[in-house]
C-alpha positions in Angstrom: -65.6 12.6 50.9 -64.8 14.9 53.8 -65.1 13.7 57.4 -67.7 15.3 59.6 -66.9 16.4 63.2 -68.9 14.3 65.6 -70.4 15.7 68.8 -69.3 14.6 72.2 -66.2 14.8 74.3 -64.4 11.9 72.6 -62.9 14.1 69.9 -63.0 13.1 66.2 -63.0 9.5 65.0 -61.1 8.0 62.1 -63.0 8.9 58.8 -64.9 6.0 57.2 -63.1 4.4 54.2 -64.4 5.5 50.8 -65.0 1.9 49.8 -67.0 1.2 53.0 -69.1 4.2 52.3 -69.8 2.8 48.8 -70.7 -0.6 50.2 -73.2 1.0 52.5 -74.8 2.9 49.7 -75.3 -0.3 47.6 -76.7 -2.2 50.6 -79.2 0.5 51.4 -80.6 0.0 48.0 -79.1 3.2 46.4 -77.2 3.3 43.1 -74.0 5.3 43.3 -73.1 4.5 39.7 -75.7 7.0 38.3 -74.1 9.8 36.4 -70.6 8.2 36.6 -69.6 6.3 33.5 -66.1 5.4 35.0 -67.5 4.3 38.3 -66.5 0.7 38.1 -63.0 1.3 36.7 -62.4 3.7 39.6 -64.1 1.5 42.2 -61.8 -1.5 41.5 -58.8 0.7 42.1 -59.8 1.0 45.8 -58.5 -1.5 48.2 -61.4 -3.8 49.2 -62.4 -3.9 52.9 -63.6 -7.5 53.0 -64.5 -7.4 56.7 -66.8 -4.5 56.2 -68.4 -6.0 53.1 -69.0 -9.3 54.8 -70.5 -7.6 57.9 -72.8 -5.4 55.8 -74.2 -8.4 53.9 -74.6 -10.8 56.8 -76.5 -8.3 58.9 -79.2 -7.8 56.2 -82.7 -9.0 57.1 -84.8 -10.9 54.7 -86.8 -7.8 53.9 -83.6 -5.7 53.3 -82.1 -8.5 51.2 -85.1 -8.5 48.9 -84.6 -4.7 48.3 -80.8 -4.9 47.6 -80.5 -8.2 45.7 -80.5 -6.2 42.4 -77.5 -4.2 43.6 -75.7 -7.4 44.9 -76.3 -9.0 41.5 -74.8 -5.9 39.8 -71.7 -6.0 42.1 -71.2 -9.7 41.4 -71.6 -9.2 37.6 -69.2 -6.2 37.5 -66.6 -8.2 39.5 -66.8 -11.1 37.0 -66.7 -8.7 34.0 -63.6 -7.0 35.5 -61.7 -10.3 35.4 -61.1 -9.7 31.8 -59.0 -6.6 32.5 -55.3 -6.5 32.0 -54.9 -3.9 34.9 -53.3 -5.9 37.7 -54.7 -3.9 40.6 -58.3 -4.0 39.3 -58.0 -7.7 38.5 -56.8 -8.6 42.0 -59.3 -6.3 43.7 -62.2 -7.8 41.8 -61.0 -11.3 42.8 -60.7 -10.2 46.4 -64.2 -8.7 46.3 -65.7 -11.8 44.8 -64.1 -13.9 47.6 -65.7 -11.7 50.2 -69.1 -11.7 48.4 -69.2 -15.5 48.1 -68.0 -16.0 51.6 -70.6 -13.7 53.0 -73.4 -15.2 51.0 -72.4 -18.7 52.0 -72.3 -17.6 55.6 -75.8 -16.0 55.3 -77.1 -19.1 53.6 -76.0 -21.4 56.4 -77.8 -19.2 58.9 -81.0 -19.1 56.8 -81.3 -22.0 54.4 -85.0 -21.5 53.6 -84.2 -20.4 50.0 -81.3 -20.3 47.5 -79.7 -16.9 48.0 -77.2 -17.2 45.1 -79.9 -18.0 42.6 -82.0 -15.2 44.0 -79.1 -12.8 43.4 -78.1 -14.0 39.9 -81.6 -15.0 38.8 -82.4 -18.6 38.1 -82.2 -18.1 34.4 -78.9 -16.2 34.5 -76.9 -18.4 37.0 -75.5 -20.8 34.5 -74.3 -18.0 32.2 -72.5 -16.1 34.9 -70.9 -19.1 36.5 -69.7 -20.3 33.2 -68.3 -16.9 32.5 -66.5 -16.9 35.9 -65.0 -20.4 35.3 -63.8 -19.3 31.8 -62.1 -16.3 33.3 -60.6 -18.4 36.1 -59.1 -20.7 33.5 -57.6 -17.7 31.7 -56.1 -16.3 34.9 -54.6 -19.6 36.0 -52.9 -20.2 32.7 -52.4 -16.6 31.5 -49.5 -14.1 31.7 -50.6 -12.5 35.0 -49.0 -11.5 38.2 -48.7 -14.3 40.8 -50.9 -12.2 43.1 -53.8 -12.6 40.6 -53.3 -16.4 40.2 -53.0 -16.6 44.0 -56.3 -14.8 44.6 -58.0 -16.8 41.8 -57.1 -20.0 43.6 -58.3 -18.5 46.9 -61.6 -17.6 45.2 -62.0 -21.2 44.1 -61.3 -22.5 47.6 -63.9 -20.1 49.0 -66.4 -21.6 46.4 -65.7 -25.2 47.1 -65.7 -24.8 50.9 -68.9 -22.9 51.1 -70.9 -25.7 52.8 -69.6 -28.3 55.3 -71.3 -31.0 53.2 -69.5 -30.6 49.9 -72.2 -32.6 48.1 -74.8 -30.0 49.1 -72.8 -27.1 47.6 -74.9 -26.0 44.6 -72.1 -24.0 43.0 -70.0 -27.1 42.6 -72.3 -28.3 39.9 -71.0 -25.4 37.8 -67.4 -26.5 38.4 -68.4 -29.9 37.2 -69.9 -28.6 34.0 -67.0 -26.1 33.4 -64.0 -28.2 34.6 -60.8 -26.6 35.7 -58.9 -30.0 35.7 -56.6 -29.2 32.7 -55.6 -25.9 34.2 -54.7 -27.6 37.5 -52.6 -30.2 35.6 -50.7 -27.5 33.8 -49.9 -25.7 37.0 -48.8 -28.9 38.7 -46.5 -29.7 35.8 -44.7 -26.4 36.1 -42.0 -26.5 38.9 -42.2 -22.8 39.6 -45.9 -22.5 39.6 -46.3 -25.7 41.6 -44.0 -24.4 44.3 -46.2 -21.3 44.7 -49.6 -22.8 44.2 -49.4 -26.6 44.4 -50.8 -26.9 47.9 -54.0 -25.0 46.9 -54.4 -27.0 43.7 -54.1 -30.4 45.4 -56.6 -29.4 48.1 -59.0 -28.1 45.4 -58.7 -31.3 43.4 -59.4 -33.5 46.5 -62.5 -31.6 47.5 -63.9 -31.6 43.9 -63.2 -35.3 43.6 -65.5 -35.9 46.6 -68.5 -34.0 45.2 -71.3 -36.6 44.9 -68.7 -39.2 44.1 -71.0 -42.1 44.7 -74.2 -40.5 43.4 -73.3 -39.2 39.9 -70.5 -39.1 37.3 -67.9 -36.7 38.6 -65.6 -35.5 35.8 -62.7 -34.8 38.3 -62.9 -38.5 39.4 -62.8 -39.6 35.8 -60.0 -37.3 34.8 -57.9 -38.0 37.9 -58.3 -41.8 37.3 -56.9 -41.6 33.8 -54.3 -38.9 34.3 -51.0 -40.1 32.8 -49.0 -36.9 32.8 -45.8 -37.9 34.6 -44.8 -34.3 35.5 -48.3 -33.5 36.9 -48.4 -36.8 38.9 -44.9 -36.1 40.3 -45.9 -32.6 41.2 -49.0 -33.9 42.9 -47.0 -36.4 44.9 -44.3 -33.8 45.7 -46.7 -31.5 47.4 -47.9 -34.4 49.7 -44.4 -35.8 50.4 -43.0 -32.4 51.3 -45.8 -31.8 53.8 -45.2 -35.2 55.4 -41.4 -34.6 55.4 -41.9 -31.2 57.1 -44.0 -32.9 59.8 -41.4 -35.6 60.3 -38.6 -33.0 60.6 -40.5 -31.0 63.1 -41.2 -34.1 65.2 -37.5 -35.1 65.1 -36.6 -31.5 66.0 -38.9 -31.6 69.0 -37.4 -34.9 70.1 -33.9 -33.4 70.0 -35.1 -30.4 72.0 -36.7 -32.6 74.6 -33.6 -34.7 74.9 -31.4 -31.6 75.3 -33.7 -30.3 78.0 -33.8 -33.7 79.8 -30.0 -33.9 79.9 -29.6 -30.3 81.3 -29.0 -29.5 85.0 -32.5 -28.2 85.5 -34.2 -31.2 84.0 -36.0 -32.0 87.2 -37.5 -28.6 87.3 -38.4 -28.6 83.6 -40.1 -32.0 84.1 -42.3 -30.6 86.9 -43.2 -27.5 84.9 -43.6 -29.6 81.7 -46.1 -31.9 83.3 -48.3 -28.9 84.0 -48.6 -28.3 80.2 -48.9 -31.9 78.9 -52.4 -31.3 77.8 -51.5 -28.1 75.9 -48.6 -29.9 74.2 -50.9 -32.8 73.3 -53.5 -30.5 71.8 -50.8 -28.9 69.7 -49.6 -32.3 68.4 -53.2 -33.2 67.6 -53.7 -30.0 65.6 -50.5 -30.7 63.7 -51.7 -34.2 62.8 -55.2 -32.9 61.9 -53.6 -30.3 59.6 -52.3 -33.2 57.4 -55.7 -34.6 56.8 -56.2 -32.7 53.5 -53.0 -33.8 51.9 -53.5 -37.4 53.2 -56.9 -37.4 51.6 -55.2 -36.2 48.4 -52.8 -39.1 48.7 -55.6 -41.6 49.3 -57.6 -40.4 46.2 -54.5 -40.7 44.1 -53.5 -44.2 45.1 -57.1 -45.3 45.1 -58.1 -43.9 41.7 -54.9 -43.7 39.6 -52.6 -46.7 39.0 -50.1 -44.4 37.2 -49.6 -42.5 40.5 -48.0 -45.6 42.1 -44.9 -45.0 40.0 -44.2 -41.7 41.7 -44.2 -43.2 45.3 -40.5 -44.0 45.3 -39.3 -41.0 43.4 -36.5 -39.4 45.4 -37.2 -35.7 46.3 -34.4 -33.3 45.5 -33.8 -31.2 48.6 -33.0 -28.1 46.5 -36.3 -28.3 44.5 -38.6 -29.1 47.4 -41.5 -26.7 47.6 -42.1 -24.7 50.8 -44.7 -25.7 53.3 -48.2 -24.5 52.8 -47.9 -21.7 55.3 -45.0 -20.2 53.4 -46.9 -20.3 50.1 -49.7 -18.2 51.5 -47.9 -14.9 51.7 -49.6 -12.2 49.7 -46.9 -9.6 49.8 -43.9 -12.0 49.3 -44.4 -15.1 47.3 -40.9 -16.4 48.0 -40.1 -18.7 50.9 -38.9 -16.7 53.9 -35.5 -17.6 55.3 -36.0 -19.3 58.7 -34.0 -18.3 61.8 -31.8 -21.3 62.4 -29.5 -19.7 65.0 -31.0 -21.7 67.9 -32.5 -24.6 66.0 -31.3 -28.1 66.8 -29.1 -29.7 64.1 -31.0 -32.3 62.1 -29.2 -35.2 60.5 -30.5 -34.9 56.9 -29.7 -38.6 56.3 -32.5 -39.4 58.8 -35.1 -37.3 56.9 -37.4 -39.0 54.4 -36.4 -39.0 50.7 -39.6 -40.0 48.9 -43.3 -40.3 49.4 -43.4 -43.9 50.6 -40.5 -43.3 53.1 -42.2 -40.2 54.3 -45.6 -42.0 54.7 -44.0 -44.9 56.7 -42.2 -42.5 59.0 -45.3 -40.3 59.4 -47.4 -43.4 60.3 -44.9 -44.4 63.0 -45.4 -41.0 64.6 -49.2 -40.9 64.4 -49.4 -44.4 65.8 -48.0 -43.1 69.1 -51.0 -40.8 69.7 -54.4 -42.5 69.6 -56.1 -40.9 72.6 -58.5 -38.8 70.6 -60.9 -39.2 67.7 -58.9 -37.0 65.3 -55.7 -39.0 65.7 -57.6 -42.3 65.3 -59.3 -41.0 62.1 -55.9 -39.9 60.8 -54.4 -43.3 61.5 -57.3 -45.1 59.9 -56.8 -43.0 56.8 -53.1 -44.0 56.8 -54.1 -47.7 57.0 -56.6 -47.3 54.1 -53.8 -45.8 52.0 -51.5 -48.7 52.9 -54.3 -51.1 52.0 -54.6 -49.6 48.5 -50.8 -49.7 48.1 -50.4 -53.3 49.3 -53.0 -54.4 46.7 -51.1 -52.9 43.8 -48.9 -55.2 41.8 -46.4 -52.5 40.8 -46.2 -51.1 44.3 -45.4 -54.5 45.7 -42.8 -55.3 43.1 -41.1 -52.0 43.9 -41.3 -52.5 47.7 -39.9 -56.0 47.4 -37.0 -55.1 45.0 -33.8 -56.1 46.9 -31.9 -53.6 44.8 -34.1 -50.7 45.9 -33.4 -50.2 49.6 -34.0 -47.3 51.9 -33.0 -46.3 55.4 -36.2 -45.4 57.2 -36.4 -44.1 60.8 -39.5 -45.6 62.3 -40.4 -44.0 65.7 -41.3 -46.5 68.4 -43.3 -45.9 71.5 -41.4 -46.4 74.8 -42.9 -49.5 76.6 -41.9 -51.0 79.9 -42.0 -54.6 78.8 -39.6 -54.4 75.8 -36.3 -53.1 74.8 -35.9 -51.5 71.4 -33.6 -53.4 69.0 -31.1 -50.7 68.0 -29.7 -52.8 65.2 -33.1 -52.9 63.5 -33.7 -49.1 63.7 -33.0 -47.3 60.4 -31.3 -50.3 58.6 -31.2 -50.0 54.9 -33.7 -52.6 53.5 -36.5 -53.0 50.9 -39.6 -51.0 51.7 -41.7 -54.1 52.2 -39.5 -55.0 55.2 -40.0 -51.5 56.6 -43.7 -51.7 56.1 -43.8 -55.0 58.0 -41.7 -53.4 60.8 -44.3 -50.6 60.9 -47.2 -53.1 61.1 -45.5 -55.2 63.7 -45.0 -52.0 65.8 -48.7 -51.2 65.7 -49.7 -54.8 66.7 -47.5 -54.8 69.8 -48.1 -51.3 70.9 -51.9 -51.0 70.9 -53.0 -53.9 73.1 -55.1 -51.7 75.4 -58.3 -51.5 77.2 -59.9 -49.3 74.6 -59.1 -51.8 71.9 -59.0 -50.3 68.3 -60.6 -53.3 66.6 -61.1 -51.6 63.2 -57.4 -50.4 63.0 -56.3 -54.0 63.9 -58.4 -55.5 61.1 -56.9 -53.0 58.6 -53.4 -53.6 59.9 -53.7 -57.4 59.7 -55.3 -57.0 56.2 -52.2 -55.2 55.0 -50.0 -58.0 56.4 -52.1 -60.5 54.6 -51.9 -58.7 51.2 -48.1 -58.5 51.4 -47.9 -62.2 52.1 -50.3 -63.0 49.3 -48.1 -61.1 46.9 -45.0 -63.0 48.1 -46.8 -66.3 47.7 -48.2 -65.5 44.3 -44.9 -64.1 42.8 -42.6 -66.4 44.8 -40.8 -63.5 46.3 -38.4 -64.5 49.2 -38.0 -61.4 51.3 -35.1 -61.6 53.8 -37.1 -60.6 56.9 -36.9 -61.7 60.6 -40.3 -63.4 60.5 -40.1 -64.4 64.1 -40.9 -60.7 65.0 -44.1 -60.9 63.1 -45.1 -64.3 64.5 -44.4 -63.2 68.1 -46.5 -60.0 67.5 -49.4 -62.1 66.1 -49.3 -64.6 69.0 -49.2 -61.7 71.5 -52.3 -60.3 69.8 -54.1 -63.7 70.2 -53.0 -64.0 73.8 -54.5 -60.5 74.5 -57.8 -61.4 72.8 -58.1 -64.6 74.9 -57.2 -62.9 78.1 -59.6 -59.9 77.5 -62.4 -62.0 76.1 -65.0 -61.0 78.7 -64.4 -57.3 78.2 -64.0 -57.4 74.4 -66.8 -59.7 73.4 -69.4 -57.1 74.5 -67.9 -54.5 72.1 -66.6 -56.3 69.0 -66.2 -59.5 67.1 -62.9 -60.9 68.4 -63.5 -64.2 66.4 -63.2 -62.4 63.1 -59.9 -60.8 64.0 -58.6 -64.1 65.5 -59.6 -65.8 62.3 -57.5 -63.3 60.2 -54.5 -63.9 62.4 -54.8 -67.7 62.4 -55.1 -67.7 58.7 -51.9 -65.8 58.4 -50.2 -68.6 60.3 -51.9 -71.1 58.0 -50.6 -69.3 55.0 -47.1 -69.7 56.3 -47.7 -73.4 57.2 -49.3 -74.3 53.8 -47.3 -72.1 51.4 -44.3 -71.0 53.3 -42.0 -73.0 51.0 -42.9 -70.5 48.1 -41.8 -67.4 49.9 -39.7 -68.1 53.1 -36.1 -67.3 52.4 -34.6 -70.3 54.1 -35.6 -73.7 55.4 -34.6 -72.6 58.8 -37.6 -70.2 58.8 -40.0 -73.2 58.7 -38.1 -74.7 61.7 -38.4 -71.4 63.6 -42.2 -71.2 62.7 -42.9 -74.6 64.2 -40.7 -73.8 67.2 -42.7 -70.6 67.9 -46.0 -72.5 67.5 -44.9 -75.1 70.1 -43.3 -72.6 72.4 -46.6 -70.7 72.6 -48.8 -73.8 72.5 -50.7 -72.5 75.5 -52.1 -69.5 73.6 -53.5 -71.8 70.8 -54.9 -74.3 73.3 -56.7 -71.6 75.3 -58.0 -70.0 72.0 -59.3 -73.4 71.0 -61.0 -73.9 74.4 -62.6 -70.5 74.1 -63.9 -71.2 70.6 -65.3 -74.6 71.7 -67.2 -72.9 74.5 -68.9 -70.5 72.1 -69.9 -73.3 69.7 -72.3 -74.6 72.4 -73.9 -71.2 73.0 -77.2 -70.8 71.1 -77.3 -67.0 71.5 -73.8 -66.2 70.1 -74.2 -63.6 67.4 -70.8 -64.4 65.8 -71.6 -68.1 65.3 -70.3 -68.2 61.7 -66.9 -66.8 62.6 -66.7 -69.1 65.6 -67.1 -72.1 63.3 -64.6 -70.8 60.7 -62.1 -70.2 63.5 -62.6 -73.6 64.9 -61.8 -75.1 61.5 -58.9 -72.8 60.9 -57.2 -74.0 64.1 -57.0 -77.7 62.9 -53.5 -77.6 61.4 -51.9 -75.5 64.2 -53.3 -77.8 66.9 -52.1 -80.9 64.9 -48.6 -79.4 64.6 -48.5 -78.6 68.3 -49.8 -82.0 69.4 -47.4 -83.8 67.0 -44.2 -82.0 68.1 -45.2 -81.9 71.8 -45.2 -85.7 71.7 -41.9 -85.9 69.8 -40.3 -83.4 72.2 -41.5 -85.4 75.3 -40.2 -88.7 73.8 -36.8 -87.1 73.1 -36.6 -85.6 76.6 -37.4 -89.0 78.1 -34.7 -90.7 75.9 -32.1 -88.0 76.9 -33.1 -87.8 80.5 -33.5 -84.1 80.3 -36.2 -81.7 81.7 -35.2 -78.3 80.3 -34.0 -78.4 76.7 -32.3 -75.6 74.9 -33.8 -73.8 71.9 -31.3 -75.5 69.5 -32.2 -78.9 70.9 -35.9 -78.3 70.3 -35.1 -77.0 66.8 -33.2 -80.2 66.1 -36.2 -82.3 67.2 -38.4 -80.2 64.8 -36.0 -80.7 61.8 -36.1 -84.5 62.3 -39.9 -85.0 62.7 -41.7 -83.4 59.8 -43.6 -86.7 59.3 -47.1 -85.3 59.9 -50.2 -84.9 57.7 -52.0 -81.6 57.5 -55.4 -80.6 56.1 -55.3 -78.6 52.9 -57.2 -75.3 53.5 -58.8 -73.3 50.7 -58.7 -69.5 50.0 -55.8 -68.7 52.3 -54.3 -66.4 49.7 -57.6 -64.8 48.9 -58.9 -61.4 50.1 -61.7 -59.1 49.2 -60.3 -56.2 47.3 -60.6 -52.8 48.9 -63.8 -50.9 48.1 -64.6 -47.5 49.6 -68.4 -47.8 49.4 -70.4 -48.7 51.3 -68.3 -49.6 54.3 -66.1 -46.5 54.5 -68.5 -44.0 52.9 -69.5 -42.2 56.2 -65.9 -42.1 57.3 -64.8 -40.2 54.2 -67.8 -37.9 54.4 -66.7 -36.9 57.9 -63.1 -36.5 56.8 -64.1 -34.3 53.9 -66.4 -32.3 56.1 -63.5 -31.6 58.5 -61.1 -30.9 55.7 -63.6 -28.4 54.2 -64.2 -26.7 57.5 -60.5 -26.4 58.3 -59.7 -25.1 54.9 -62.4 -22.5 55.1 -61.1 -21.2 58.4 -57.6 -20.9 57.2 -58.1 -19.6 53.7 -60.3 -16.6 54.4 -57.6 -15.1 56.6 -55.4 -14.8 53.6 -58.2 -13.3 51.5 -58.5 -10.5 54.2 -54.9 -9.5 53.8 -54.2 -6.4 51.7 -52.5 -6.9 48.4 -49.9 -4.2 48.7 -47.3 -5.3 46.2 -49.2 -4.9 42.9 -47.4 -2.5 40.6 -49.3 0.3 39.1 -48.8 0.8 35.4 -47.8 4.4 34.6 -50.3 4.6 31.8 -53.2 3.4 34.0 -53.0 5.6 37.0 -56.5 6.9 37.5 -58.0 9.3 40.0 -60.8 8.0 42.3 -62.1 11.5 43.2 -65.4 11.0 41.5 -66.2 8.1 43.9 
C-alpha cells in the first residue's frame, strides 16, 4: 500500500502500518479476505500492533459492534485455528493477536456490562467448541516442541484470560478452563528445571488465580488437583518459585540497609539526612509497592500449605544458589529469555551466609521485614496473609516435627525494629537453632513492637494463636525445646499491661477480653502442663518468679474484669466471665508466693531481696493447690470460610488487577527474535 501525500504545511506523516490498515477494514465491516486464498497465512506473518487493535475495538459503539461482530468472530477463529501451525512466527503472532483481542473485549465489557460480548462474538452455541479448541491448542503448545517465545506468549494469553475481570468468580471464560483443565501441563512445566526457570512464575500465578475461582461455591478441579498433588518435583518447583521471590526481596532489603549504613557513616551524612527526610514518603511508597508485589506468590504459598499436606515436606528444602530461578522481572523478556547479568560494580557486598536458604527461612525473614511497616492497609493485609500461612504451618504435625528437630538447625537473620525502650540482644541475632525457636523469636518480636494507639487486634489474635499451636504440639508430643521462655513471658505480660492501661480507648474498638483470655490461657498451659515440655525444672522457677515480679499487672487485670462483671450493658460478658475464671490459678500463685516472700524477708530482716533469693523461696514453697482447667491444649482448627472469605476475595482482586497491569506490557512488546524458516518465507504483497 503506497502512502498518500497529505495536504498542509506539516509535510508528509509516517505511513500507516499495513496491519493497522487491515484492522480498520475489518472493524468497518469490510472483508479484506475476499479473492485472497492465502490471506490468513500472509496476515499472520505481519507483526501485530496490539495498541492499534485494542484502540479500534474499544472505540466501537454498540451499533458499530453489532455490524462488525461477524468479522471479530472470524479473526478470533482464524487466530485459534492458526495455533495448529508449525510456523514459529505465525504461531507467536496469532497468540499475540489473541491476547490483544481478549484484552480489548474484557476492557469493553467492563465499560458496558449490559450484555455478554464474548458470547455475542462467538455465538452462544459455538462458544464451548471454540474455547475447548483453544484450551487443547494451549495444552499442545505448553508441552510441545516449540520455541520458548510461543510458550511464553501462550502463558501470557492465559494470564490475560484469567485476569479479565477484577472479581475472578465473575469471569465467564474461567468456566471453560475448569471444563478443559490445564493442570497437568502446569505440573509438567514445574517439574522441568529449565522450563520452570523460564515460566515458573507465570504458572504459579495462574494456578493461584484458578484455584480461587468460585472456590466456596462449586467444585473447582484446580483445588481438587492441587490438594492431592504428590509429584515431588512439581511441588519443589512450586516452592522454589515462591522462595526465590522472597529471597530476592530479603537480599534487596539487606542491600538497602548496607547502603543506608554506608551513607550514614560518610562525612556528608548530616546533609543526606536532611535531604533524605524530604523523600521519606517516596521511599515508603516504594517499599509498600515492593511488599505488595509479593502478594501473588504469598497467596500461592498460602494455597499450597492450606490445601496440600505433601507441600509441607518442601518447606525446609535447601535452595541451591546455582539453580535458583531468576526473579519474575527477568523471566519476562521477550527478546532474550536468559537472565541478564547485573551490574555489580557499585553494589554493596552481601554476606551470602546471611541470605535465606529455604522457603521457611525466607518466610521468617520476610515476615520480620514486613512487620516493621504497618502504616498502610496494603502492608497490614500482607502481614495478615503471612500470619495465616504461619497458622496453617503451625497446625501441621510434620511441619512441627521438622521445626522442632534439634538436628535441623538454621541461622536466620530476623530484622528488628529500632525502639527507644530496649536494646537488641546481639547474641540472639542469627544464632543457629531449630526453626521453632526462630518462629517464637519472630512472634515475640511482633508482640513487643506493635503496642500502639492504632492497635492491630486481628494480627495479635493470629500471632497469639500461632504461639498457642506451637505450645500445644510441644505438650502433646512432649517436645522440650531449648528456648529462653522468659522472653515470651515478658512479651505476653507487656501485652496484658498495655491492654489494661489502654482499656478506655480500646474497649470502644475491640474485644480486649478475648485477647487477654488467649494470653492468660497460654500462662495456664505453662502452669498446668509445663512439666511435659519445659526443658529444665529451673524454667518452672523462672515462670513463677515472673508471675510474682509482675503481680501488679495481673492484679489490675483482675480488678478490671471484676468491674465489667457488674455492668449489665457489657457486650463481651461471656469473655469477661471466662477471663475471670482463667485468672484463678495465676492469682493463687501470686498470693501464695507473695506471702512466702514476705515471711522470708521478715525472718531475714531484709527489704530488697535479690533475684536468686526470690528464686530460692519459690523452689522451697511449691506446696499450693491449683484448679485443674479444661481445654487449655485445645484450639479451633483454621478454616478459611466464612471468617476470612472477604479478606481473600480482596487479596485475589488486588492480585488480578496488579497482574493485568504488568502482564499486558509484555504482550505489547514486539517478538523480534523468532527465526524465519527458509522454506516458509512468504511474501505479504497481496495484503
